[in-house]
N, C-alpha and C positions, 0 to 999 in steps of 0.2 A: 458637453462637459463629458472627460475621460476620466472613468473609473478606474483606478489601479488596485490590485490587492496582491500585497507581499505572499509567495508560497514557494513551494519547492518543487521541480519540475520531477517526474518521474516515469522512466521509459525502461520496461522488459516485458518479457513473454508474456503472451496470453494467460496461460495460468497463473503465474504469480500476479497479473492484474486482476483476475477473478478472485485470489485470496484477501488481497486488499481491499478490494468491495467488499467481500463477504466480513471480514475484520470489522471495516468502518460500518456496516448494517447490525453489527453485533452490539454496537454501541449504543447508548441513550443520544436522544437528540442533540442535547449541548455538549456531547463530546464528539461527534462525528467531525472529520478531519478530511475528507474529497470537497475540494472547491470545485473543480468541473473534471471530467472525464474526456479527453480529446479526441482518441480514438480507441481502439482494441488493444492497443500497446503501450499508451500515454496517458498520463493523468496530472493534474496539477493538484498539490496539498497543502494544507497549511504547515508551516516551516517546523513548528513546535513537535511536532509527532515524527521526526526523521528517526531518532534511536529506537523509538517503540516499533516501528515498521520496521525496520533493521534486525531489532532483536526479535520480532511474531514471525520474520521471515526466516531467520536463521534457525529457530525451532522447528518451523514447517519444515524447511529441508532437511534438517537432522534426523527428523521423524519418519521421514520419507525416502531414505535414502537405504540402499541395498548394501549389506555389508557381506561378504563372503563368510560362509561357516568354515571353521579351523579343519 
């Protein structure tokens, strides 16, 4: 018998995957969202966390971007 799970496929660079893994690890067990890590740049997550991942990665990128001083 086949088991099917609805999810969201994420493909990104390795540092962003590590950020998402650390984000997942910081949550309590009942709120963990990673279903399966496919390789170093791809993963399968629960579909209801897409906006949370987008906002967390946007905040992460904003904090780690360089702005040239005036």
